[in-house]
Each structure stands twice: as structure tokens, then as C-alpha cells.
C-alpha positions in Angstrom: 0.0 -0.1 0.2 1.2 3.7 -0.7 -0.7 6.9 -0.6 -0.7 9.0 -3.8 -0.7 12.5 -3.9 0.6 15.6 -1.9 -0.9 17.2 1.1 -4.2 17.5 1.2 -5.2 15.3 -1.5 -3.2 12.1 -0.7 -5.7 8.8 -1.6 -4.9 5.3 -0.8 -3.2 2.7 -3.7 -2.7 -0.7 -2.9 0.2 -2.7 -4.7 0.5 -6.0 -4.8 4.0 -6.2 -5.9 7.3 -6.8 -4.5 8.0 -3.9 -2.8 11.5 -4.2 -2.2 12.2 -3.9 -6.0 10.3 -0.5 -6.6 12.2 2.5 -6.9 10.5 4.3 -4.0 10.8 1.9 -1.6 13.0 2.7 1.5 13.0 -0.2 3.8 11.3 -3.3 4.9 10.9 -2.9 9.2 9.3 -6.6 10.7 6.8 -5.5 13.2 6.3 -8.9 14.4 4.3 -12.1 13.3 0.8 -12.2 12.2 -1.0 -15.4 13.1 -3.2 -16.4 10.1 -6.8 -16.1 11.6 -5.6 -12.2 11.6 -5.2 -11.7 8.1 -8.5 -10.8 7.1 -8.6 -8.1 10.1 -5.0 -6.6 9.1 -6.2 -6.2 5.5 -9.5 -4.9 6.9 -7.6 -2.1 9.2 -5.3 -1.5 6.4 -8.5 -0.5 4.0 -10.6 1.4 6.6 -7.7 3.0 7.6 -8.6 7.1 7.4 -6.2 9.5 4.8 -6.8 12.8 6.9 -6.4 15.3 3.8 -8.0 18.1 6.2 -4.9 18.0 8.7 -2.3 20.1 7.1 0.8 18.1 8.9 -0.8 14.9 7.9 1.3 12.4 5.8 2.1 8.8 5.2 4.5 7.8 7.9 1.1 9.4 10.2 -1.0 6.6 8.5 1.5 3.8 9.1 1.8 4.6 12.4 -1.7 5.0 13.0 -2.6 1.4 11.1 0.3 0.3 13.8 -1.8 1.7 16.6 -4.8 -0.1 15.5 -3.1 -3.1 15.1 -1.8 -3.3 18.4 -5.3 -1.8 20.0 -7.0 -5.1 18.2 -4.5 -6.9 19.1 -3.0 -8.5 16.0 0.3 -7.4 17.1 1.4 -7.6 20.1 2.7 -4.0 21.7 4.6 -5.9 24.3 6.5 -8.1 21.9 10.4 -7.3 21.6 10.3 -6.9 17.9 7.2 -4.9 17.8 8.6 -2.4 20.6 12.2 -2.2 18.5 10.3 -1.6 15.4 8.3 1.2 16.8 11.1 2.8 18.3 13.0 3.0 14.9 9.6 4.4 13.6 9.1 7.1 16.0 13.0 8.2 15.7 12.8 8.4 12.0 9.3 10.5 12.2 9.8 11.9 15.5 6.7 13.2 17.0 3.1 13.0 16.0 0.3 15.9 16.1 
């Protein structure tokens, strides 16, 4: 998935290609293991996540972090897992404080 556009006109674009092969891809960050039973919930959370075009400083990094928060809230990923904590720390460091 990728948000296309610019501030205030973003929209979701679902991509089925190998992301690592795309020129704009930076890196994969493992957040943890997801049970096969939770894949449907994972996809639903991603597709239902709001794109906040009316919030000026909101961007695609906020979109990803909000999805991670929702995945943790719904217990699809475990916030207490070592890998999730490591990934979250890296993401928070890279993208800074959120509004």
C-alpha cells in the first residue's frame, strides 16, 4: 500500500508487487508475526484507515503509525513483543513526534 498525491490530496493505492523492487521503497521493518487467523483483520484495518486530507501536517508516515496503533489495539500485533517495540522505536525515531 502507498499513499499517492501530496498534502491535502492523498489517496490510498494498494500495490501487490514486491515492494523491495520498487524505486521509492526505502526498507522493510518487521513489526512481528501475524497469525493466519488475523490476516483478514489486518487487511480490513489497512483498507478502513482514514486518509486525513484535511489535516495539513498529516502524511503517509502518520498513516502507517496510526495503522500500527490500531493493529496493537485490536491485538493483531502484540505491543509487548520485543520485535514490535524495536520497530516502533525505529519508526518513532525516524518520523519524530506525532501531532
